[in-house]
Structure formats: structure tokens, C-alpha cells
C-alpha positions in Angstrom: -9.8 -28.4 -9.9 -7.2 -25.9 -10.8 -4.3 -26.1 -13.2 -0.8 -25.5 -11.9 -0.9 -22.8 -14.5 -4.1 -21.3 -12.3 -2.2 -22.2 -8.6 0.3 -20.4 -9.8 -1.0 -17.1 -10.5 -3.1 -17.4 -7.3 -0.2 -17.9 -5.6 2.0 -14.9 -6.5 -1.3 -13.2 -6.0 -1.0 -14.7 -2.6 2.8 -13.5 -1.8 2.5 -10.7 -2.6 -0.5 -9.6 -1.2 0.7 -11.4 2.2 4.1 -12.5 2.4 6.7 -15.6 3.8 6.9 -14.9 7.0 7.9 -18.3 8.2 10.9 -18.4 5.3 12.0 -15.0 6.5 15.5 -14.0 7.6 14.8 -11.2 9.8 17.1 -8.3 10.1 17.5 -4.7 10.9 15.7 -2.3 8.8 16.5 0.6 6.9 15.5 4.3 6.0 16.6 6.7 3.5 16.4 11.0 3.2 15.4 12.5 0.0 19.0 14.2 -0.2 21.1 11.0 0.1 22.6 8.5 -2.1 23.0 5.4 0.1 20.5 3.6 2.0 21.0 5.4 6.2 20.5 2.4 9.0 17.1 3.5 10.7 17.7 4.4 14.2 15.2 5.5 17.0 15.8 8.8 15.8 13.3 8.9 13.5 10.4 7.5 16.2 11.9 10.3 18.7 12.4 13.2 16.2 10.5 16.5 17.8 7.9 16.6 15.0 6.0 13.4 16.5 5.6 16.0 19.2 5.1 19.6 17.5 1.7 20.2 18.0 2.4 22.8 15.1 2.6 19.7 12.1 0.2 17.5 10.9 0.2 13.8 12.4 -1.7 11.1 10.3 -2.0 7.3 10.1 -2.4 5.8 7.2 -3.9 2.5 5.3 -4.4 1.3 2.2 -6.2 -1.8 0.9 -8.7 -3.0 3.5 -10.6 -5.1 1.4 -13.5 -5.0 3.5 -16.1 -7.5 3.2 -19.0 -9.7 4.8 -18.3 -12.7 3.1 -17.8 -15.7 6.0 -16.4 -17.3 2.7 -13.6 -15.1 2.0 -10.3 -17.0 0.6 -8.0 -16.8 3.7 -5.6 -18.7 1.2 -4.8 -15.6 -0.5 -5.4 -13.2 2.4 -5.4 -14.8 5.9 -6.6 -11.7 7.6 -9.9 -10.9 5.3 -11.3 -13.6 6.9 -11.3 -12.1 9.9 -12.3 -9.2 8.2 -14.6 -6.9 11.2 -12.6 -8.0 14.1 -9.3 -6.8 12.4 -10.8 -3.7 11.7 -12.3 -3.1 14.9 -8.8 -3.6 15.6 -7.5 -0.6 13.4 -10.3 1.6 14.8 -9.6 0.7 18.5 -6.0 1.9 17.2 -6.5 4.7 15.9 -8.7 6.4 18.1 -5.9 5.4 20.9 -3.6 7.5 18.9 -5.3 10.3 18.3 -4.1 11.5 14.8 -4.7 14.9 13.3 -6.0 13.1 10.7 -6.8 9.1 9.5 -6.0 8.4 5.9 -7.5 5.5 3.7 -5.8 5.5 0.5 -8.9 3.2 -1.6 -10.0 -0.2 -1.9 -11.7 0.3 1.0 -14.5 -2.9 0.6 -13.5 -6.0 -1.7 -16.7 -5.6 -3.6 -18.3 -2.1 -3.0 -21.5 -4.4 -2.0 -24.1 -3.3 0.1 -23.1 -5.2 3.1 -19.6 -4.9 2.7 -19.8 -0.9 2.6 -22.5 -1.0 5.4 -20.0 -3.0 8.2 -16.8 -0.4 7.1 -18.4 2.7 7.4 -20.2 1.7 10.8 -17.2 1.0 11.9 -14.9 4.3 10.5 -18.0 6.1 11.9 -16.4 5.4 15.2 -13.2 7.1 14.3 -15.3 10.2 13.4 -17.2 10.2 16.6 -14.1 10.5 18.5 -12.9 13.4 16.6 -10.7 12.6 14.1 -11.4 13.6 10.3 -11.1 11.0 8.2 -9.8 11.3 4.5 -10.6 8.1 2.1 -10.0 7.9 -1.5 -11.7 5.2 -3.9 -10.4 2.5 -5.5 -11.5 0.5 -8.4 -12.7 -2.4 -6.1 -14.8 -0.1 -4.4 -17.2 0.3 -7.6 -17.3 -3.3 -8.6 -20.8 -3.4 -7.3 -21.6 0.4 -6.5 -21.7 3.7 -8.8 -20.5 7.0 -8.3 -23.7 8.2 -6.5 -24.0 5.0 -4.2 -20.7 6.1 -3.3 -21.0 9.6 -2.2 -24.3 8.8 0.1 -22.3 5.9 1.8 -19.2 7.4 2.7 -19.3 11.4 2.4 -20.7 11.5 5.7 -18.0 10.1 7.4 -15.9 13.2 5.4 -15.4 17.2 5.8 -14.1 18.1 2.7 -13.3 21.6 1.9 -12.9 21.7 -2.4 -15.0 19.2 -4.2 -14.1 18.3 -7.9 -17.7 18.7 -9.7 -16.4 15.8 -12.3 -15.2 13.0 -9.4 -15.5 11.7 -6.3 -12.1 14.1 -6.0 -11.8 16.7 -3.0 -9.8 18.3 -1.1 -9.2 18.4 3.2 -6.7 20.6 5.0 -5.6 20.5 9.0 -2.6 22.0 9.7 -2.5 24.1 7.2 -1.5 20.9 5.1 -3.6 20.9 1.9 -4.6 16.7 1.2 -5.6 16.0 -2.1 -8.2 13.0 -1.9 -8.1 12.4 -6.1 -10.7 9.9 -7.6 -8.7 7.9 -10.3 -11.2 4.8 -11.2 -11.4 4.3 -14.6 -12.9 6.7 -17.0 -15.1 3.4 -18.2 -15.8 -0.1 -16.9 -12.9 -2.1 -17.6 -10.1 0.6 -18.3 -7.2 1.8 -16.8 -6.9 4.1 -14.3 -7.0 7.7 -15.6 -8.2 11.6 -14.7 -10.8 13.1 -16.8 -10.0 16.6 -18.8 -12.1 18.3 -16.0 -10.7 16.5 -13.0 -7.2 17.1 -14.2 -8.2 20.6 -14.8 -9.6 20.7 -11.2 -6.5 18.9 -9.7 -4.6 22.6 -11.8 -6.9 24.7 -10.4 -6.5 23.7 -7.1 -2.6 23.5 -7.2 -2.4 27.1 -7.9 -5.2 28.0 -5.2 -2.6 26.3 -2.6 0.7 27.1 -4.1 3.1 28.1 -1.6 1.5 25.5 1.4 2.1 21.9 1.8 0.6 19.5 -0.9 0.1 15.7 -0.3 -1.2 13.6 -3.3 -3.5 10.9 -2.1 -5.0 8.4 -4.4 -5.2 4.7 -5.1 -3.6 3.9 -7.8 0.3 4.7 -8.5 1.8 7.4 -9.6 5.7 7.0 -10.2 5.4 3.2 -9.7 6.3 1.1 -13.1 5.6 3.8 -14.9 8.4 2.4 -17.6 5.8 0.2 -18.3 3.3 2.7 -18.1 1.1 1.6 -21.8 0.2 -1.2 -20.7 0.3 -1.1 -16.7 -3.1 -1.8 -14.5 -1.3 -0.2 -11.4 -0.6 3.4 -12.5 -2.8 6.7 -13.6 -2.6 7.1 -16.9 -1.9 10.9 -17.2 0.7 11.4 -19.2 1.5 15.2 -17.7 0.3 14.7 -13.7 4.1 13.8 -12.6 5.0 16.6 -14.4 2.0 18.8 -13.0 2.8 17.6 -9.3 6.3 18.4 -9.6 6.2 22.4 -11.2 3.7 22.8 -8.5 5.9 21.8 -6.1 4.5 18.5 -4.5 6.7 16.3 -3.0 4.6 13.3 -2.0 2.2 10.9 -3.4 0.7 8.4 -0.9 -1.0 5.8 -3.1 -2.1 1.9 -2.6 -3.1 -0.9 -5.2 0.1 -3.2 -4.9 -0.7 -4.4 -1.0 3.1 -3.8 -0.2 5.2 -1.6 1.6 7.4 0.4 -1.8 8.9 4.2 -1.5 10.2 5.5 -4.9 12.0 9.3 -6.2 11.5 10.8 -9.4 12.6 14.7 -9.9 12.2 15.5 -6.0 8.7 14.0 -6.4 8.6 11.1 -3.7 5.6 8.5 -3.8 5.1 6.3 -0.5 3.2 3.0 -1.8 1.3 1.8 1.2 0.9 -2.1 2.4 -2.1 -3.8 2.6 -3.0 -4.1 6.8 -4.7 -7.1 6.3 -1.6 -9.2 5.1 2.1 -9.6 5.6 3.2 -7.6 8.3 -0.2 -6.1 9.1 1.6 -1.8 8.4 -0.1 1.1 9.1 1.3 4.3 7.8 2.9 7.5 10.0 3.3 10.4 8.6 4.6 14.3 10.3 4.3 16.9 7.8 5.7 20.2 9.6 7.4 23.3 7.9 10.8 22.5 7.1 10.0 18.3 6.9 8.2 15.4 6.3 8.8 12.2 8.1 7.2 8.7 6.8 7.5 5.3 8.6 5.1 2.3 8.7 5.1 0.0 11.5 3.4 -3.4 12.3 -0.2 -2.7 13.9 0.0 -3.3 17.7 -2.4 -6.2 17.5 -1.3 -7.6 20.9 -2.5 -4.7 22.6 -5.5 -3.9 20.3 -6.6 -7.4 18.6 -5.5 -10.3 20.7 -8.4 -12.5 19.9 -7.4 -11.8 15.8 -4.1 -12.3 16.7 -4.8 -15.3 17.9 -7.4 -16.3 15.0 -5.0 -15.0 12.6 -2.2 -17.6 13.2 -3.4 -20.6 12.6 -4.9 -18.9 8.7 -1.2 -17.9 8.2 0.3 -21.7 9.0 -2.4 -23.1 6.9 -1.5 -19.8 3.9 2.1 -20.7 4.2 1.8 -25.0 4.0 -0.4 -24.0 0.6 2.3 -21.6 -0.9 5.4 -24.3 -0.3 3.1 -26.9 -1.8 2.3 -25.7 -5.2 6.0 -23.6 -5.3 7.4 -27.3 -5.0 4.8 -28.2 -8.0 6.2 -25.3 -9.9 9.6 -25.8 -9.7 9.2 -29.8 -10.0 7.7 -29.5 -13.1 10.3 -27.0 -14.4 12.9 -30.0 -13.5 14.5 -28.6 -10.6 15.0 -31.5 -8.1 17.0 -32.0 -4.5 19.1 -29.7 -3.2 18.8 -26.7 -5.9 15.2 -26.9 -6.0 15.3 -26.2 -2.3 17.5 -23.2 -2.6 15.5 -21.3 -5.5 12.1 -22.4 -3.5 13.7 -20.6 -0.2 15.6 -17.7 -2.4 11.6 -17.1 -3.7 10.3 -16.4 -0.3 12.8 -14.6 1.3 13.3 -12.3 -1.9 8.8 -12.1 -1.9 9.4 -11.3 2.1 11.7 -8.4 1.9 9.5 -6.9 -1.0 6.3 -7.4 1.3 8.0 -5.9 3.8 9.6 -2.6 2.0 13.3 -4.1 3.1 14.3 -5.3 -0.4 16.4 -2.1 -1.2 18.8 -3.3 1.9 18.5 -6.9 1.1 19.7 -6.1 -2.8 23.2 -7.6 -2.0 22.2 -10.8 -0.1 19.9 -11.5 -2.8 21.8 -10.7 -5.9 24.8 -13.0 -4.8 22.7 -16.1 -3.5 24.0 -18.6 -5.9 20.4 -19.8 -6.6 19.6 -16.3 -8.3 20.3 -16.9 -11.8 18.4 -20.1 -11.6 15.3 -18.5 -9.3 15.2 -16.0 -12.7 15.3 -18.9 -15.0 12.6 -21.0 -13.2 10.4 -17.8 -13.3 11.1 -15.8 -16.6 8.3 -17.8 -18.7 5.7 -16.9 -16.4 6.8 -13.0 -16.5 7.7 -12.9 -12.6 11.1 -13.5 -13.3 11.6 -10.6 -15.5 9.7 -8.3 -12.7 11.8 -10.2 -9.7 14.9 -9.1 -11.7 14.1 -5.4 -12.2 12.8 -5.4 -8.1 16.2 -7.1 -6.9 18.7 -4.9 -9.3 16.5 -1.6 -9.1 15.3 -0.8 -5.9 16.8 2.0 -4.2 15.1 2.7 -1.0 13.7 1.5 2.2 9.8 1.1 1.9 9.2 1.5 5.6 11.0 5.0 5.9 11.4 8.2 4.7 12.2 12.1 5.5 12.5 14.9 3.0 13.4 17.9 3.3 11.4 21.1 2.7 
């Protein structure tokens, strides 16, 4: 029997991982540019930009945090799609092969545990992408080493890869396509249980690569984050704990980092360096990133996987799992608010706002809905109800300080 606090922890992980689609209000998305001070409403001009058909520009598809597993008992109340790992990944592979990008990028937590069965199941599917002539760039993630060491990881995955440069001190490497340098960084903890950090040797190798490819477009790839939650860096487990990393990248002219780990779409900027946090494809809106790097600009947008085309059976099996998840979340939040003394109309209003907040956060539209969230008559009640569970302060920070759409980005070079 789970206690309320245990259920609360699970449910918040569930919300962050998967969103709350059945409670959300739908609204237009928004985009931003790197030289604009305000949010710009998204138009089809982003997808219709000539850069997507320019043969000289790099075109990539990007996902993160597959958490692939062969375990039939995977908990679908946390991530409904994880119970369909094989079929879901097959659908992703089909879509990638059909769209024929210049490169397919996966930014870590490739499996849920690093077990031999999980790795074999995922690698066999990704091999189809390689066999179709599409290069892969895959970074490490913390979950990939629960049951696997460096040597086993290299043996399993590097047959899929075509690295140009290798870091002798880690599993970091470069891949180059269309004159764009992809820095695929291995950012796992230096010791088990520690926070993510590059060794001095790997930081030295990174600087060497940045100098070697100075003047080229360089995209930094890692599993853990570079900018997100940097204000709480001392204790944060999501961020790479090298104090000089951001400064090193900025001084070298890097404009874009693509990371994962948080399972939801988010975009932020510091000192001209942009970070895109990729969402989890098994969960929420099932997003996949589209990246184009040209001579004068970089475009990025994330769209839902085309499961109605490449995964119809997955879609049919997924719906009842998501409905079960939503019912479970409603029950747990009701118990939480009851325990805090909220009743009747106030309880219903707070619960609806919680679900709406997390849905906007997960889909990358929180910036667009900040005024709506903060003007809601139950906003203060929501923060008060969740403050002692530590999510209240985080939700206040996100609602009041998220600046950019998590789904669209334009960087002028």
C-alpha cells in the first residue's frame, strides 16, 4: 500500500513525464527568435522556410529519453507508452526512415536500465535506421549505466556510429555532416551516485574540439542540461556540474545545445547560448524535434510523432493506457487536496489548474499561457497547496519566469 507522500512523488513524476491531456485546453502554439524580445505567434512559415529543402543545410530528427525496455511489467501509470516500447520504437524508426534526415540524434537514457535485453532490443531497431543509410548520433544517459559499464556500452552502441574524433577519457565523440560539427558528449557522473560532470580530461578534449572546428557551426549534444536550473546548480541533479562549461561554449561561438533528461520540451537562453530540452517520445504529446542548420540561421521545431501514419496499432493500444493514467492522477490529486483541507469549488478549481499548468509545461507552451495561469483565481491557492511538497516554489518559478516557447526556435547566425 502506497502512502500519500509516495503516491504524490509518483504522480508528480507522472505529470512531468506525460502531461495531462484530458484536462487541457487547446490553444495556438508560439515561436520565438533569438533577436526578439517578445513571444511571436507561430505561423506555417517556420515549416515552410526554404532551409528545409536546401540540400546544403543539415537536416536532423531528434528524440531523447526513449527509456526503451523489454519488461512487460513496465509501469504504464508513469509512462503509458513504455508498456509498448517495441511497437512504439518501431513506429519512430519507420517515421525516421520515411523522412530521410541527414542524421538521427538521440540524446541519452536510451534504455530504462542498461540491461542486456533492453539494449539488444533497442540496438536491433536502430540498426534499421543505419541500414537505411541514415547516420545516427547517440549520447549516453544516466539510465544507460544502471546495469552496464563503459566497455559494454561501447561494444553495444558504437557499431551504429561513425565518429570522427574520440575522447580517450570518455564516450564523447564528434560527428560531422554538411560541415556541421555535432559534439556528442558523455556526461555521466564521474562516480556512481554523483551528479553529472565532465572530467578534467574530457573538458580539455572539448576545448580541443572547439578550437579545432573554430569557425564552423557546432551543436553541443548531451543528456544532462547546460542552462536549465543553473540557478540551483549546487544541488541540482539535472545539470552538468562544470562551472566553466557555459563560458567555454559561449567563448567558442557555440549557439545551440540540445539536451534531454527532463522529459518535457523547454527552451532557454543565456549570453547568446540557446538550449533545447527534448521531450520524451513515449509520453505526453509524443514529440520529435526537427533541426535545420544553414549558413545564416538555425531552425528548430518539435511536432508530434505521426502515429496515425506510422503507428496506428500503437495509437489504439495507447489510448486506454492513457485514460487509466488520467483517472489515477485525478484520484491522487483529489486525495492530496483533501488532505490539505480543500473542498468543493476551490478544490476543483485548484486541481484543474494543476493539470492545465503541467499540460502547458509538457507540451512546451507554458510561456504562451503565463498570463492565463497567473491570473487564474486559484493560482495562489495552487501554490499554497503544493508549497510544502517543493513543487509550489518550482511551479511559481516556471509560471513567472518562463520566457520562450519550448516548441520553436530560430537563431540568426
